[in-house]
N, C-alpha and C positions, 0 to 999 in steps of 0.2 A: 612820383608822389612821395613825400617825405613822411616818415612816421614820428610821432611825438614820443620822446623817451618817457618811460614810466616815472611818475613823481614819487618821491619818498614820502612815507607816512608823516604827516605833520606831528610836531612835538606834542600838541594837545592830545592827539589820538593815542600816543604812547602813555602819556601821563594818566589818561582815563582808565586804562586797563586795570591796574591795582585798585583804583578808587571805585570802579564798578564792582569788583569782587568784594571790597570792603562794604559797599552799600548792601550787597546780598547778605553779608553777615549780620548787619544791623537789622535788616528786614526779618530775617529768621529769628533773631533774638526777640524782636517785638512780638512775632507770632507766638514764640514759646513763652513769653511773659503773659500773653493773653490766654493762651491755652497751655498750661504747664505740662512739661514732659511731652510736648508734641513731637519733638525730634530727638533730643539728647539721649533718652533711654533706649531708643532703638536704632539710632544712626551714629552713635559714638563708637569708638574702638573698644570692644570688650575683649580683653586679653585672653588668649588661649581658648577662645571659642570661635569656631570657624564661621558661625553666623555673625560674629562681630567684625569680620574682615571688611564688610562694606563700609565700616567707619573709616577705613584708610582713605576712601574717596570723599566721604561727607563730613567727617569730624572737624577738619580745619574750618568749616563754615559755621560751626556751632560753638556756643560758649555757655558756661555754667550759670553766669549771671551778668548783670550790666557792668560791674566793676572789672570782671574778667575780660569782657569785650573792650572796654575803654582802655585798659592797660595795654592791650595788644594793638589798638587802632593806630596810634601815632607811629610806633616803630614799623608796623606793617606798611603804612602808607609811605613813609620816608624811604625805607629800604626797598620796597616794591617799586617805587618810581625810579630809583637808581638802577635797579635791575632792568626795568622796562626801557630805559634809555638805550640799552643795547639792542632793542628790537622787540616787537610784540611776540613773535614766534619764540624768541629766546626766553622771554618772560614766562610764557606759558610752559615752555620746556623745563625751566628751572622750577616752576611751581609744581609741575607734575612729578618730577624726579624727587624733589624735597618731600612732597606729600607721600609718595610711595615708600621711599627709604625710611622716612621718619615714622610713618604709620606702621609699617611692618616691624621696625625695630621696637616700637612701643608695644605692639601686640605680643611680640615674642619675649621681651625682657621684663615687662611688668608682671606683677603678681596676677595669677589666674582670676578672672572675673572682674578685674579693675576696669572701670569705664573712664575713657579719656576723650575729652573734646577740647577744641581751641585752635587758634591760628598761630600759636607761638612756635609750633614746629616749622611753619612756613617762614616766620620771622627769623628764626635761627638758620633756616635754609638759605634765605637771601643773604644773611650775614656771612655764612660760609662761602657762598658763591662770590660775593664781592671781595673777600679776602684772597681766594685762590685764583681768581681770574687774572690778577696781576702777573702770575707766573706762567700763564698760557696766552698772553696777549699776542696779537698777530704781528706786532711791530714794536720796536723800541719805544717809539713815541707813545703808543697806546699803553705799553707796559708802565711807563713813567706816570701817565695820567691815572691809570688804574691803581698804581701803588699809592699815589697821593690820596685818591678816594678811599682806598683800603685803610690808610693810616687815619684819615678823618673819621671813618666809620668805627675803627677800633678805639679811638679816643672817646667818641661819644657813647658807644654802646658796648665796648669791650668788657668793662667791669660788670655790667648787668648780665651780659652773656655768660661770663665766667661763673658768676654767682648762680645763674639759672641752671647751670649744668652741675657744678660741684658743691653748691650750697643751697639747693632748692629747698624751700620750706615744705611742711606737711601739706599734702594735697596738690602739690605742683609736680608735673611730670618731667623730671629731669631726663627721662628716657626720650620723650618727644623732642626735647631741646637738643640733646646730644645727637640723636639719629637724624633730626632735621638738619643740623649743621653739617653732618657727614654727607647727607643727601645733596645739600647745596654745593659742597666742595666737589662731589662726584659729578654734579651737573656742569660745573665749570670745566672739568676735564672732558666730559662726554660731548659738550656743545662747543668746545673751543674752536675758534675760527682758524682757517688756514693761515699759516704765517706768510707774510709778504716777502717775496723773493725778488731781489733787485735784478734787473736785466743788464746784460753785458753788451 
């Protein structure tokens, strides 16, 4: 009796992962619009308050207002899909590490009592991951492909990312952006695939 080899996850399945997460963000914003301060005030990251650490997990799903969510939605979807093309498990791994490092960095570096919400830390995390993964590719071919993608991502989003860290306006968390990007870069290193070794 022959066994059927496992099939790879279809492309659509991968693309849907970040879109489902984005849909959750929109649903929570709608609920918070109907019932103001339903989530943000008690599930955001409140710096230097241990009770505010639960925001590390929940704050990426929350946004201060509709314009905040809309500004994050397109880069989140685009960069999230690019990350998810590497695999569903890798996408969630990058998401978790970016949220953890970005959230803890924001909690520690921000002024005490500052409340932070938003998915921009994840956006910067995906950006950092896509840039660094070219250096830890499993093969030369993958490295070239990843480098081309990294250059494209850098051209499209590089200026906005640079501004979001070094010239963020009032009320914008450069801490979340910076540490999110660091988290994404660390995720690329921590989750790097084994290099392909040729046989003799």
